[in-house]
C-alpha positions as CSV (number, residue, x, y, z in Angstrom):
1,M,62.6,23.1,165.4
2,A,60.9,25.5,163.0
3,R,59.1,28.6,164.2
4,L,56.3,29.7,162.0
5,I,53.6,32.4,162.0
6,L,50.4,31.5,160.2
7,T,47.3,33.6,159.3
8,G,44.0,32.3,158.3
9,A,44.3,29.1,160.3
10,T,40.5,28.7,160.7
11,G,39.8,29.0,157.0
12,L,39.8,26.3,154.4
13,L,43.4,26.5,153.3
14,G,45.0,27.8,156.5
15,R,43.6,25.0,158.7
16,N,45.1,22.4,156.3
17,V,48.4,24.1,156.5
18,L,48.3,24.0,160.3
19,F,47.3,20.3,160.2
20,E,50.1,19.5,157.8
21,V,52.8,21.1,159.9
22,L,51.6,19.1,163.0
23,K,51.3,15.9,161.0
24,Q,54.9,16.3,159.7
25,S,56.2,17.0,163.2
26,L,54.6,13.9,164.6
27,R,55.7,11.7,161.7
28,R,59.3,12.9,161.9
29,G,59.6,13.2,165.6
30,E,60.2,17.0,165.4
31,R,58.7,19.8,167.3
32,H,57.6,23.0,165.6
33,M,56.0,26.1,167.0
34,V,53.2,27.6,165.0
35,V,51.9,31.0,166.1
36,V,48.3,31.3,164.8
37,L,47.1,34.9,164.2
38,G,43.4,35.2,164.0
39,R,40.1,36.4,165.6
40,A,37.6,35.3,168.1
41,S,34.2,34.4,166.8
42,G,31.2,35.3,168.9
43,D,31.9,34.0,172.4
44,R,34.6,31.6,171.3
45,S,38.2,32.8,171.6
46,L,40.7,32.1,168.9
47,R,42.2,29.4,171.1
48,Q,38.8,27.7,171.6
49,R,38.3,27.8,167.8
50,V,41.6,26.1,167.2
51,M,41.0,23.6,170.0
52,D,37.7,22.6,168.4
53,M,39.3,22.4,165.0
54,L,42.1,20.2,166.2
55,S,39.9,17.8,168.1
56,T,37.7,17.1,165.1
57,D,38.8,18.0,161.6
58,G,42.5,18.2,162.6
59,A,42.5,14.8,164.3
60,D,41.2,13.3,161.0
61,Y,43.9,14.9,159.0
62,I,46.8,14.3,161.4
63,F,46.1,10.7,162.4
64,G,44.0,9.5,159.5
65,E,42.9,5.9,159.8
66,D,45.1,5.5,162.9
67,R,43.2,8.2,164.8
68,P,43.2,7.1,168.5
69,P,39.9,6.9,170.4
70,A,41.0,9.8,172.6
71,I,43.0,12.6,171.2
72,D,45.9,14.1,173.3
73,L,44.8,17.6,172.6
74,D,47.4,19.0,175.0
75,A,50.2,17.4,172.9
76,L,49.0,19.1,169.7
77,L,48.4,22.4,171.4
78,S,51.9,22.4,172.9
79,Q,53.1,23.3,169.4
80,V,50.5,26.0,168.8
81,R,50.3,29.5,170.2
82,C,47.2,31.6,169.5
83,V,47.5,35.3,169.3
84,E,44.4,37.4,168.5
85,A,44.9,39.7,165.5
86,D,42.8,41.1,162.6
87,A,43.8,41.6,159.0
88,V,41.6,44.7,158.9
89,G,43.1,47.7,160.6
90,R,45.0,50.9,160.0
91,A,47.3,50.8,156.9
92,G,50.9,50.6,157.8
93,D,50.3,49.0,161.2
94,P,51.6,45.4,161.6
95,I,48.9,42.8,161.9
96,V,50.1,42.1,165.5
97,Q,52.4,44.0,167.9
98,I,55.9,42.5,168.2
99,G,55.5,42.2,172.0
100,E,52.6,39.8,171.6
101,L,54.7,37.2,169.7
102,P,56.2,34.5,171.8
103,G,59.9,35.3,171.9
104,G,59.4,38.7,170.3
105,A,60.9,39.6,166.9
106,R,63.8,37.1,166.8
107,G,64.2,33.7,165.2
108,W,61.2,33.3,162.9
109,D,61.7,30.8,160.0
110,A,58.6,31.6,158.0
111,L,55.4,33.7,157.9
112,V,52.6,32.1,155.9
113,H,49.8,34.4,155.0
114,C,46.7,32.4,154.2
115,A,44.1,34.8,155.6
116,G,41.7,36.2,153.0
117,Q,38.1,36.9,152.1
118,T,36.7,34.9,149.2
119,S,33.4,36.0,147.5
120,F,32.3,36.2,143.9
121,R,29.6,38.8,144.7
122,T,29.9,42.1,142.9
123,D,28.0,44.5,145.2
124,S,29.7,47.5,146.8
125,E,29.7,46.1,150.3
126,T,31.5,42.9,149.1
127,A,34.0,45.0,147.1
128,R,34.8,47.1,150.3
129,R,35.1,44.0,152.4
130,V,37.4,42.0,150.1
131,L,39.6,45.0,149.6
132,D,39.9,45.6,153.4
133,V,40.7,42.0,154.2
134,N,42.9,41.0,151.1
135,F,44.7,44.2,150.2
136,G,44.7,45.7,153.7
137,G,45.7,42.3,155.2
138,A,48.7,42.1,152.8
139,Q,49.8,45.6,154.0
140,R,49.6,44.6,157.6
141,V,51.4,41.3,157.1
142,T,54.2,42.8,155.2
143,A,54.5,45.5,157.9
144,L,55.0,42.7,160.4
145,A,57.4,40.9,158.2
146,G,59.5,44.1,158.0
147,Q,59.8,44.3,161.7
148,I,60.8,40.8,162.7
149,E,63.8,38.5,162.1
150,L,62.2,36.4,159.3
151,G,63.6,33.7,157.0
152,K,60.8,33.6,154.5
153,L,57.4,35.1,153.6
154,V,54.9,32.8,151.9
155,F,51.9,34.7,150.5
156,V,48.8,32.9,149.2
157,G,47.5,34.7,146.2
158,S,45.1,33.5,143.5
159,A,45.7,32.0,140.0
160,Y,42.9,34.3,138.8
161,S,44.7,37.5,139.8
162,A,46.7,37.9,136.6
163,G,44.3,40.4,135.1
164,R,43.0,38.2,132.3
165,M,41.2,34.9,131.9
166,A,42.4,33.7,128.5
167,G,45.4,31.8,127.0
168,T,48.4,30.7,129.0
169,I,48.9,32.4,132.4
170,L,52.4,32.6,133.8
171,P,52.8,32.5,137.6
172,D,54.3,36.0,137.7
173,D,51.7,37.6,135.3
174,L,50.1,40.5,137.2
175,D,48.3,43.4,135.5
176,L,46.4,45.7,137.9
177,A,44.8,47.5,134.9
178,G,43.7,44.2,133.4
179,S,40.2,42.7,133.3
180,F,38.9,41.1,136.5
181,A,35.7,39.1,136.9
182,N,34.9,40.5,140.3
183,P,36.2,42.7,143.2
184,Y,37.7,39.5,144.8
185,Q,40.1,39.0,141.9
186,R,41.1,42.6,141.8
187,S,41.7,42.7,145.6
188,K,44.0,39.6,145.4
189,A,45.9,41.2,142.5
190,A,46.4,44.4,144.5
191,A,47.5,42.4,147.6
192,E,50.0,40.5,145.5
193,R,51.4,43.8,144.2
194,V,51.9,44.9,147.8
195,V,53.8,41.7,148.6
196,R,56.0,41.8,145.5
197,D,56.9,45.5,146.1
198,F,57.8,44.6,149.7
199,A,60.0,41.7,148.6
200,E,61.8,43.9,146.1
201,L,62.4,46.7,148.6
202,S,63.3,44.5,151.6
203,G,65.2,41.7,149.8
204,L,63.3,39.1,152.0
205,D,63.0,35.6,150.6
206,T,59.4,35.7,149.4
207,V,57.3,33.1,147.6
208,V,53.9,33.8,146.1
209,V,51.7,30.7,145.7
210,R,48.7,31.0,143.5
211,P,46.0,28.3,144.0
212,S,43.2,28.0,141.4
213,T,39.8,26.8,142.7
214,I,40.3,25.1,146.1
215,G,38.0,22.2,146.9
216,G,37.9,19.6,149.7
217,R,40.6,17.2,150.6
218,L,41.5,14.2,148.4
219,I,44.6,12.9,150.1
220,E,44.1,13.1,153.8
221,E,41.2,12.2,156.0
222,R,38.4,13.1,156.0
223,I,38.1,13.0,152.2
224,G,36.1,16.0,151.0
225,A,36.3,18.0,154.2
226,V,35.7,21.7,154.0
227,P,34.7,24.1,156.9
228,T,32.2,26.1,154.7
229,F,30.7,25.7,151.3
230,A,32.1,28.5,149.0
231,V,33.1,28.7,145.3
232,F,31.5,25.9,143.3
233,Y,29.8,24.5,146.5
234,E,28.0,27.8,146.8
235,W,26.5,27.3,143.3
236,A,25.1,24.0,144.4
237,A,23.9,25.4,147.7
238,R,22.1,28.3,146.0
239,M,20.5,25.9,143.5
240,L,19.4,23.8,146.4
241,R,17.7,26.9,148.0
242,F,16.0,27.6,144.7
243,K,14.7,24.1,144.7
244,I,13.5,24.3,148.4
245,R,11.5,27.5,147.6
246,A,9.9,25.8,144.6
247,M,9.0,22.7,146.6
248,G,7.8,24.4,149.7
249,P,9.0,24.2,153.3
250,G,9.2,21.1,155.4
251,R,10.1,18.6,152.7
252,P,13.4,16.6,152.5
253,A,14.8,18.5,149.5
254,L,17.9,16.3,149.3
255,D,15.8,13.1,149.1
256,E,13.4,14.2,146.3
257,W,13.9,15.1,142.7
258,H,12.5,18.4,141.5
259,R,12.6,20.1,138.1
260,L,14.1,23.6,137.7
261,P,14.0,24.5,134.0
262,L,17.2,26.4,133.2
263,R,19.2,27.0,130.1
264,F,22.7,27.1,131.7
265,H,25.2,29.1,129.6
266,I,28.7,27.5,129.6
267,A,31.8,27.6,127.4
268,R,32.0,24.2,125.9
269,G,35.4,22.7,126.0
270,S,36.3,24.7,129.0
271,G,36.4,23.8,132.7
272,L,37.2,24.7,136.3
273,H,40.7,24.2,137.7
274,I,40.0,22.4,141.0
275,V,42.7,21.6,143.4
276,P,42.3,19.8,146.8
277,A,43.0,21.8,149.9
278,D,45.4,19.2,151.4
279,Y,47.5,19.1,148.2
280,C,47.9,22.9,148.4
281,A,48.7,22.7,152.1
282,K,51.5,20.2,151.5
283,L,53.2,22.3,148.9
284,I,52.8,25.5,150.9
285,V,54.4,23.9,154.0
286,H,57.3,22.6,151.9
287,A,57.8,26.0,150.3
288,A,57.8,27.5,153.8
289,L,60.3,25.1,155.4
290,H,62.7,24.4,152.5
291,P,64.6,26.4,149.9
292,T,62.6,27.0,146.7
293,P,64.1,28.3,143.5
294,D,60.9,29.9,142.2
295,R,59.4,33.1,143.5
296,A,55.9,32.6,142.0
297,I,54.1,29.2,141.8
298,H,50.7,28.2,140.5
299,L,48.9,25.5,142.6
300,A,46.7,24.2,139.8
301,P,46.0,20.9,138.0
302,E,47.3,19.9,134.7
303,R,43.8,19.6,133.3
304,S,40.6,21.4,134.3
305,T,37.4,19.6,135.2
306,P,34.9,20.2,132.4
307,H,32.0,22.4,133.4
308,E,29.5,20.0,132.0
309,L,30.9,17.2,134.1
310,Y,31.0,18.8,137.5
311,V,27.8,20.9,137.1
312,R,25.9,17.8,136.1
313,R,27.2,15.9,139.1
314,M,26.3,18.7,141.4
315,L,22.8,18.7,140.0
316,D,22.5,14.9,140.4
317,W,23.7,15.1,144.0
318,I,21.1,17.7,144.9
319,K,18.5,16.0,142.8
320,V,17.7,18.9,140.4
321,A,16.4,18.1,136.9
322,G,15.6,20.3,134.0
323,V,19.0,22.0,133.4
324,E,20.1,22.2,129.8
325,F,23.6,23.3,128.8
326,V,23.7,26.0,126.0
327,G,26.6,27.8,124.3
328,E,25.0,31.2,124.6
329,R,22.8,33.0,127.1
330,P,19.3,32.8,125.7
331,A,17.6,36.1,124.8
332,D,14.1,34.8,125.7
333,L,14.6,34.1,129.5
334,D,11.6,33.0,131.5
335,R,10.9,34.2,135.0
336,F,13.2,31.7,136.8
337,E,16.0,32.2,134.3
338,R,15.9,35.9,134.8
339,H,16.1,35.5,138.5
340,Y,19.0,33.0,138.1
341,Y,21.1,35.2,135.8
342,R,20.4,38.3,137.9
343,T,21.7,36.6,141.1
344,L,23.7,33.3,140.9
345,G,24.6,33.7,137.2
346,D,26.0,37.2,137.9
347,M,28.6,35.6,140.3
348,F,29.5,32.5,138.4
349,D,29.2,33.3,134.7
350,P,32.7,34.9,134.5
351,Y,34.1,31.4,135.5
352,V,32.0,29.1,133.4
353,T,31.6,31.2,130.2
354,V,35.2,32.0,129.3
355,P,37.3,30.0,126.9
356,A,39.7,27.4,128.2
357,I,42.7,28.9,130.0
358,H,46.0,27.2,130.9
359,F,48.2,27.9,133.9
360,D,51.9,27.5,133.4
361,L,53.0,24.7,135.8
362,G,56.8,24.7,135.4
363,A,57.5,26.0,138.9
364,T,54.7,23.8,140.2
365,R,56.3,20.7,138.9
366,R,59.6,21.6,140.5
367,L,57.9,22.1,143.9
368,E,55.9,18.9,143.5
369,Q,59.1,17.0,142.8
370,A,60.9,18.5,145.8
371,A,57.9,17.7,148.1
372,G,57.3,14.3,146.6
373,I,53.6,14.9,145.8
374,A,51.4,15.1,142.7
375,C,48.1,16.9,142.2
376,P,45.1,14.5,142.5
377,V,43.1,14.4,139.3
378,V,39.6,15.8,139.9
379,D,37.7,13.6,137.5
380,G,34.0,12.5,137.9
381,A,34.8,10.0,140.6
382,A,36.9,12.4,142.6
383,F,34.3,15.1,142.3
384,D,31.7,12.7,143.6
385,R,33.9,12.3,146.7
386,L,33.9,16.0,147.3
387,M,30.1,16.2,146.9
388,A,29.4,13.2,149.2
389,Y,30.9,15.2,152.1
390,A,29.1,18.4,151.1
391,V,25.7,16.7,150.7
392,E,26.1,14.8,154.0
393,R,26.2,18.3,155.6
394,G,23.4,19.7,153.6
395,L,25.8,22.1,151.8
396,G,25.4,24.4,154.8
397,V,21.6,24.8,154.0
398,P,19.8,24.3,157.3
399,E,16.4,23.4,155.7
400,A,17.9,20.9,153.2
401,R,16.7,17.9,155.3
402,G,13.1,19.2,155.5
403,D,13.4,20.4,159.1
404,A,10.4,22.8,159.4
405,E,12.0,24.7,162.3
406,A,15.3,25.2,160.4
407,T,13.2,26.4,157.4
408,V,11.5,29.1,159.5
409,A,14.7,30.1,161.2
410,S,16.6,30.6,158.0
411,A,13.7,32.4,156.1
């Protein structure tokens, strides 16, 4: 039986890691214990959040097409312990006190740190928040790792934390004085530095995994599933909101086409490196439970998804016409274009206007071979599967279906 500590289990990546551990335990007739560290949300305790997750999204992942009509939630929860903790706190303090861990400090096989704050915004409040959660969280997790009997620390970083966005990026490239597109990238780089320094000083077996842009699932059910609509989904959601404002309230925005004239600046020949969340989870779980020869590993695809391909498909799914791809930002912006580039463009331009980059995947291939898995190709058909799930849920935009009450509530 493996004993694991997991942070970020209610987020996109962390929940898939939890589901994968439970799926493997059922398939192989093993019993693991996963201690989930996290927070309550409103009037819902951490345990309630995990129960809700397992009974819906988790059941889809764990059982797939063989999902029983009634889920034995108690059987799943028998392998999970929920301990309330917060990545934000006083520097140097462990993320949780040793006495709150079942069994105390002894006998932990792995600590997997998935918790993090993802935002491409560049305002000062976002900069403070991502630093508190990402950098501060790494400090608090390594403080815990240094106080318990631990076999391995697995830290989830970012492929974009190298400090540059050009050429070939090695998995151990890290330049804190480099060029970062936003505070999020800088905070993940600083967090990785904390983890690397801790590993060097402590000698603890530590693996840094660096996902690129994480999307919905493409291996396990339900295909496309995500808990929230961030990264490229956020671009589509914001464009949908622009459309709703232009159309007026109370109309079914996802059912009607509307024209938003926009000259959209992209780097031709470049693309976004999209990886499915379940693919990442499977490799992370393997790295946590088995010996791995590499200390830093990219979780990224062999080829990027061209910007023109996935952006055009997002626009088609939300029924927005009038967008033209251009190789340079126009000098003569109209009113809507000025608003776009001042808001949405400010967040996403650093990802869509840079030349093609390449992530070195030597360590990735070794981990894939050991785990018996390959990265699904996110081509047009696969991206459509991601968007089908997102649009079914209105991309998280309450007024997307033309509900007048939702429109008023979200105004």
